[in-house]
C-alpha positions as CSV (number, residue, x, y, z in Angstrom):
1,M,135.4,64.6,81.6
2,A,132.6,65.0,79.2
3,K,131.8,62.2,76.9
4,K,132.8,62.9,73.0
5,A,130.2,64.8,71.4
6,G,129.0,61.8,69.3
7,P,125.3,62.5,69.0
8,H,126.5,66.5,67.5
9,D,127.8,65.3,64.2
10,A,124.8,62.7,63.7
11,G,123.7,63.1,59.6
12,N,124.5,66.2,57.8
13,G,124.9,68.3,61.0
14,Y,123.3,71.6,61.1
15,Q,121.8,72.5,58.2
16,G,119.7,76.0,59.1
17,S,116.1,75.2,60.3
18,A,112.4,76.5,58.9
19,D,111.9,80.0,60.3
20,Y,116.5,80.9,61.2
21,I,118.3,81.2,57.6
22,V,121.4,80.3,57.6
23,S,124.8,81.4,55.4
24,D,126.9,78.7,54.2
25,D,130.2,80.3,56.2
26,L,127.8,80.2,59.5
27,R,126.6,77.0,58.3
28,N,130.0,75.9,58.5
29,C,131.2,77.8,61.5
30,V,128.5,76.5,63.8
31,N,129.7,72.9,62.6
32,I,133.2,73.3,62.9
33,A,132.8,74.7,66.2
34,I,131.3,71.5,67.0
35,A,133.7,69.6,65.9
36,L,136.2,70.5,67.6
37,Q,134.3,71.0,70.7
38,K,135.2,74.8,70.8
39,P,132.3,77.9,72.1
40,L,130.9,79.7,69.3
41,L,132.1,83.3,69.8
42,I,128.9,85.2,67.4
43,K,129.7,89.5,66.9
44,G,127.0,91.2,65.1
45,E,124.4,94.3,65.1
46,P,121.6,94.0,67.3
47,G,118.7,91.9,65.8
48,T,121.2,90.7,63.4
49,G,119.5,87.2,64.9
50,K,122.5,86.2,66.6
51,T,120.1,85.1,69.5
52,M,117.5,82.8,68.0
53,L,121.0,80.7,66.2
54,A,121.1,79.2,69.6
55,Q,118.2,78.4,69.3
56,S,118.1,77.2,65.8
57,I,120.4,75.5,66.4
58,A,118.9,73.8,69.6
59,D,115.8,72.9,66.4
60,S,117.8,71.1,64.0
61,L,119.8,69.4,66.2
62,E,116.9,68.5,68.3
63,K,118.6,69.6,72.1
64,Q,116.7,70.9,74.4
65,L,118.6,75.0,74.6
66,I,119.8,76.6,78.4
67,I,119.9,80.6,77.9
68,W,122.1,82.2,80.5
69,N,121.7,85.5,79.9
70,I,124.1,88.2,80.6
71,K,123.5,91.6,82.7
72,S,126.0,94.0,84.1
73,T,125.9,92.6,87.2
74,T,126.3,89.4,86.0
75,K,129.0,87.3,87.4
76,A,130.9,84.2,86.5
77,Q,130.4,82.2,89.6
78,E,126.1,82.6,89.0
79,G,126.5,80.7,85.9
80,L,127.9,78.0,87.8
81,Y,126.5,77.5,91.0
82,V,124.8,79.8,93.8
83,Y,125.1,79.2,97.9
84,D,121.9,80.5,99.4
85,T,123.2,81.1,103.1
86,V,119.9,83.5,103.4
87,Q,118.1,81.1,103.6
88,R,120.3,78.7,105.6
89,L,120.6,81.5,107.9
90,Y,116.9,81.3,107.6
91,D,116.1,78.0,108.9
92,S,118.5,77.8,111.1
93,Q,116.9,80.5,113.2
94,F,113.8,78.8,112.6
95,G,114.1,75.2,112.6
96,E,113.5,74.8,109.2
97,G,115.1,71.1,108.2
98,D,119.0,70.1,108.2
99,V,121.5,73.5,108.1
100,A,124.3,70.9,107.9
101,N,123.0,69.7,104.6
102,I,125.3,72.5,103.3
103,K,123.9,70.6,99.9
104,K,120.9,71.6,99.9
105,Y,121.8,75.1,99.5
106,I,122.9,74.9,96.2
107,K,121.5,75.9,93.3
108,L,122.8,75.2,89.9
109,G,123.8,77.5,87.5
110,K,122.9,78.0,83.9
111,M,125.9,76.2,82.6
112,G,125.6,74.1,86.1
113,E,123.2,72.8,84.5
114,A,123.9,71.9,81.3
115,F,126.4,70.4,82.1
116,I,124.6,68.0,85.0
117,S,122.0,66.7,81.6
118,P,121.9,63.7,80.6
119,E,121.6,64.7,76.8
120,P,123.4,66.9,75.4
121,V,121.8,70.6,75.2
122,V,122.8,74.3,73.5
123,L,124.2,76.5,76.4
124,L,123.4,80.7,75.5
125,I,125.8,82.6,77.3
126,D,123.9,85.7,75.7
127,E,125.3,89.3,75.5
128,I,128.7,88.5,77.5
129,D,130.2,92.2,76.4
130,K,127.4,93.5,78.6
131,A,129.0,91.8,81.9
132,D,132.8,93.2,83.3
133,L,135.8,92.8,82.4
134,E,137.4,90.0,83.9
135,F,134.0,88.1,83.0
136,P,134.4,85.9,80.1
137,N,138.2,85.3,81.8
138,D,136.6,83.6,84.6
139,L,135.5,81.4,82.8
140,L,138.4,80.0,81.7
141,W,138.8,76.8,82.6
142,E,135.3,76.1,82.8
143,L,134.5,76.2,79.0
144,D,138.3,74.2,78.9
145,Q,138.0,71.3,81.3
146,M,133.9,71.2,81.4
147,S,134.6,70.9,85.3
148,F,133.7,72.9,88.2
149,Y,134.6,73.5,92.1
150,I,131.9,73.6,95.1
151,P,134.3,74.1,97.6
152,E,131.1,73.6,100.3
153,T,129.9,70.7,99.1
154,R,133.2,69.8,98.5
155,E,132.5,68.4,95.4
156,T,133.1,68.4,91.1
157,V,130.7,69.3,89.2
158,A,132.0,67.8,86.1
159,A,130.6,67.6,82.7
160,I,128.0,64.3,80.9
161,H,127.7,65.4,78.1
162,R,130.0,69.0,76.1
163,P,127.7,71.3,75.3
164,I,127.2,73.3,72.3
165,V,128.4,76.6,74.3
166,V,127.1,79.6,71.7
167,I,128.3,82.9,73.3
168,T,126.7,86.2,71.4
169,S,128.6,89.8,72.0
170,N,126.9,93.4,70.9
171,A,130.8,94.2,70.8
172,E,130.2,97.0,73.3
173,K,133.1,95.6,74.7
174,E,136.8,94.2,73.7
175,L,136.8,90.7,74.9
176,P,140.2,89.3,76.0
177,D,142.8,88.0,74.3
178,A,143.0,84.5,76.1
179,F,139.0,84.4,75.7
180,L,139.0,84.8,72.0
181,R,141.7,82.0,71.9
182,R,139.3,79.7,72.7
183,C,136.6,80.6,71.0
184,I,135.3,79.5,67.1
185,F,134.9,83.1,66.2
186,H,131.7,84.0,63.0
187,Y,130.8,88.3,62.4
188,I,127.0,88.6,61.7
189,E,127.2,90.6,59.0
190,F,124.5,92.9,58.1
191,P,122.0,91.2,55.7
192,D,121.9,93.5,51.6
193,P,118.4,93.6,50.1
194,E,118.2,90.3,47.9
195,G,119.6,88.6,52.2
196,M,117.0,90.4,53.6
197,E,114.4,89.2,51.1
198,R,114.2,86.1,52.2
199,I,114.6,86.1,55.5
200,I,111.3,88.3,55.5
201,A,110.1,85.1,53.3
202,V,110.5,83.7,56.3
203,H,108.0,85.7,58.6
204,H,105.9,87.3,56.1
205,P,105.2,85.0,53.6
206,N,102.1,86.4,52.2
207,L,102.8,90.0,51.9
208,E,102.7,92.5,49.5
209,R,105.4,93.0,47.1
210,K,104.6,96.4,46.0
211,L,104.9,97.2,50.2
212,L,107.5,94.6,51.1
213,E,109.5,96.9,48.0
214,Q,108.4,100.5,49.3
215,A,108.7,99.3,52.7
216,M,112.0,97.9,51.4
217,E,113.3,101.7,50.2
218,A,112.5,102.9,53.0
219,F,114.2,100.8,55.8
220,Y,117.8,100.8,53.3
221,M,117.7,104.9,53.3
222,L,116.9,105.2,57.0
223,R,120.3,102.7,57.6
224,N,122.3,104.7,54.7
225,V,121.0,108.3,56.7
226,P,124.1,109.6,58.4
227,N,124.5,110.2,62.0
228,I,122.3,107.3,63.1
229,Q,122.5,106.1,66.6
230,K,120.8,103.3,66.7
231,K,120.6,102.3,62.8
232,P,116.7,100.3,62.7
233,S,117.3,96.4,62.6
234,T,116.9,93.7,60.8
235,S,113.9,92.2,64.0
236,E,112.4,95.4,63.7
237,L,112.1,95.6,59.5
238,I,109.8,92.4,60.4
239,D,108.0,93.7,63.2
240,W,107.2,97.5,60.9
241,L,106.0,95.2,58.2
242,Q,103.9,93.8,60.3
243,A,102.0,97.1,62.2
244,L,102.2,98.4,58.2
245,V,99.9,95.1,57.5
246,V,97.6,95.7,60.1
247,G,97.3,99.7,59.7
248,G,96.2,98.9,56.6
249,I,99.1,100.8,55.7
250,S,99.0,102.1,51.3
251,P,102.3,101.5,49.9
252,N,102.1,104.0,47.8
253,R,102.4,105.6,51.3
254,I,104.3,104.6,52.5
255,K,108.4,106.2,51.0
256,Q,106.2,109.7,51.4
257,E,105.2,109.2,55.9
258,L,107.0,107.4,56.5
259,P,104.0,105.7,59.1
260,F,104.7,103.7,62.1
261,L,108.4,104.8,62.4
262,G,108.7,105.1,65.6
263,V,108.5,100.9,65.3
264,L,112.5,101.5,63.7
265,L,113.4,104.7,65.5
266,K,114.1,104.8,68.7
267,K,116.1,107.5,69.8
268,N,114.7,111.2,69.7
269,E,118.3,112.0,69.0
270,D,117.3,110.4,65.2
271,L,114.1,111.2,64.4
272,D,115.8,114.8,64.6
273,T,118.7,113.6,62.9
274,L,116.4,112.0,59.9
275,L,114.0,115.2,60.1
276,N,117.7,117.6,59.7
277,Q,118.6,115.3,57.2
278,L,114.8,116.1,55.0
279,Q,114.9,119.8,55.4
280,G,118.5,119.9,54.4
281,K,117.3,119.0,50.7
282,A,115.7,121.1,48.2
283,K,111.8,121.1,48.8
284,G,110.2,119.4,45.5
285,R,113.3,118.1,43.9
286,N,112.0,114.7,44.4
287,P,108.7,113.6,44.6
288,N,109.1,111.3,46.3
289,A,111.4,112.1,49.4
290,V,109.4,111.8,52.7
291,G,107.1,114.8,53.5
292,N,108.7,117.3,55.9
293,S,105.2,118.0,58.0
294,S,104.7,114.1,58.5
295,L,107.8,113.7,60.3
296,S,107.5,117.3,62.4
297,R,105.4,115.0,64.9
298,Y,107.7,112.6,66.2
299,R,110.0,115.4,67.3
300,Y,109.7,115.5,71.8
């Protein structure tokens, strides 16, 4: 059995970190998940800081972060261990080493690494909804019992310390109910302008006020354009502000021209949607509206 989470709840628990703005609700969810020793499932739009939350927890609690990036082809067992049969076959053919020692061909995955760590760690299972539908169910036992069996060596790997498990999802697929019952859930809402300013201040503390105001207005205008498939995210706004500063763009040009628009909108269809939306408005009625000619160069 994994040891109880003694070091996790030292002090006042998770309080956020210098480079991550955390809401009261999210901070409380993190600490509840740690106290109850349950995985923390985080959902939200891409770019709202789900992955960065795990790094913030690790930094705040001074723990190592182990990241298991999930892909569409990822299988649950890969996070536990991999048996390198190819290397063993190669060694048997060419007389390299003792092929009878199967243990040396067993390589632990990211969850296995978290289990055998001599110190408590933060384990991030990132974008779990990318995997197939059975993937979450295949981890139920391991997340509950904090152990798994390796039949090739007839050994059980049990967690020395229960890791803090953070699981992120972009809600591309529904997760099984049995899996959801075992998690503490939190949805990260997209920041309102006030919250967004606090986030930006962490990354761009010396930003010119007028540039920030004009960029924020343009950014939220873009997010509110109907039928945009991929709305610009927080991370893209931060990158766009950096591009505006590096490019020496005057604040007066931002809403008129939307410079470096490709930093915010990543699909041709969205660029077309925006241009069609603007062309549908009466020309010259709003002096602050974006000029159609300045956007036409983005069409393909």
